[in-house]
Phi, psi and omega in degrees: 000324180295323179297316178298317179296317179298313178302317180295318179296315179297315181298319179294323182286323183208088184306144180219163180236012178210137170240123176247136178211160181279136180297137178291141174278130183263081181258359180090170177084185186299316183301319179296317179298319179296314181295321177297317178298319179294318178299316179296318178298315179299314181297318180294314179300314181299317179298320180293334185252008179067030180256132178284156173234151174217140185239138176234140178274166185303318183293327176296317181294316180294322178297319178297317184283318191246353182085000176211159186279006179228149178171157183281165175298320179297317180299320179296318180294315181295319178295322178295317179299317178296315185288315190261350173083013175209158182279124177297153180298319180198184183293329176295319177297315178300315179300318180295320177298317180291323177298314178301314180297317179300309183292320177300316179298318181292326188253010183308127178083007183256014175077018179273137177225000000 
């Protein structure tokens, strides 16, 4: 319920028409179940609000950032710092920056905000 509320608050503050997120790794266990639940919640919320969703897997994001589908967390952070001009907070932040950049490049000029 908190995720839905957060999405609604963000949407009210700055409406958007696309949510992009990294595909959950299906390794089993509790973390996988939580991530699947979060993905389902995001998709349901988006459908209710007419917002598109797009999912990218880790190798797609790394290929965009590093030119190949494999690379360390440090390599992703360093590449982000070079590209975006500031040091990411952590590897998750770097991944999010690269995901945003990837999707923006793919959808450039298509009215996505």
